[in-house]
C-alpha positions as CSV (number, residue, x, y, z in Angstrom):
1,M,-0.2,-0.1,0.0
2,L,1.8,3.1,-1.3
3,K,0.9,6.4,0.9
4,R,2.1,10.2,0.1
5,V,3.3,12.4,3.1
6,D,1.1,15.9,2.5
7,K,2.3,19.5,2.6
8,F,1.9,19.4,6.5
9,G,4.0,16.0,7.3
10,R,0.8,13.6,7.6
11,I,0.3,10.1,6.3
12,T,-3.5,9.2,6.6
13,I,-3.9,5.4,7.6
14,P,-6.6,4.0,5.7
15,R,-10.0,3.9,7.6
16,D,-10.2,-0.5,6.9
17,V,-6.8,-0.3,8.8
18,R,-8.0,1.9,11.5
19,H,-10.7,-0.2,12.3
20,E,-8.5,-4.0,11.8
21,L,-5.9,-2.8,14.3
22,E,-8.9,-0.7,16.5
23,I,-7.5,2.5,16.1
24,G,-9.9,5.6,17.3
25,E,-9.7,9.0,16.4
26,N,-7.9,11.0,18.4
27,E,-6.2,8.4,20.4
28,P,-2.0,8.5,21.3
29,M,0.4,6.6,19.3
30,D,3.8,5.7,19.9
31,M,5.9,6.4,17.0
32,I,9.3,4.6,16.9
33,I,12.1,4.9,14.4
34,L,14.5,1.5,13.7
35,E,17.4,0.8,12.0
36,N,18.8,-2.0,10.5
37,N,21.3,-2.7,8.7
38,G,20.9,1.5,7.1
39,Y,17.4,0.7,6.6
40,K,14.9,3.1,8.3
41,Q,11.0,2.3,9.3
42,I,8.8,3.8,11.3
43,L,6.6,1.4,13.8
44,L,3.2,2.9,15.0
45,K,1.8,1.0,18.1
46,H,-0.8,1.7,20.4
47,Y,0.2,4.4,23.5
48,D,0.1,2.7,26.4
49,S,0.7,5.0,29.5
50,R,1.8,3.1,32.9
51,C,3.9,4.2,35.7
52,A,7.8,3.8,35.4
53,V,7.9,2.1,38.7
54,C,5.1,-0.2,39.4
55,G,3.4,-0.3,36.0
56,C,0.2,0.8,37.0
57,K,-2.7,2.2,34.6
58,E,-4.8,3.9,37.1
59,N,-3.8,7.3,38.7
60,L,-0.9,8.9,36.6
61,D,0.8,12.0,36.7
62,T,4.2,13.2,33.9
63,F,7.2,14.6,35.7
64,N,10.2,15.7,33.4
65,D,8.1,13.0,30.5
66,I,8.3,10.2,33.0
67,V,4.7,8.9,34.1
68,L,4.6,7.9,37.7
69,C,1.0,6.8,39.8
70,K,0.1,8.3,42.9
71,D,1.0,5.7,45.2
72,C,4.6,5.8,44.0
73,I,5.0,10.0,43.7
74,G,3.9,9.2,47.4
75,Q,6.6,7.0,48.0
76,I,9.1,8.5,46.6
77,K,8.0,11.8,48.9
78,K,8.4,9.6,51.9
79,E,11.7,8.4,51.1
80,L,13.2,11.7,50.3
81,N,11.8,13.1,53.7
C-alpha cells in the first residue's frame, strides 16, 4: 500500500486499517524509528501509559516526561524526607 506524505508531514491511515488495528479517532500513538543495516522504518503502536516504577495504569501523573502513579509519587516523597 503506497501512501504519500502531505504538505503538513501527515500520512493518512486508511479506515479499514484503523478498524482492523482498533485505532480510534484522536487516540494517542507511539512512533518509533527502527534502523537495521542502514534501512530505517517507522513503527506505530498504541500508546500504553503506565507508571515507570510499578506498571500501574491508573491515577497517573507526568514529571519531566516520566509517568508515575500517585502511590509511587507518595512513596518517593516519603523516602526523600
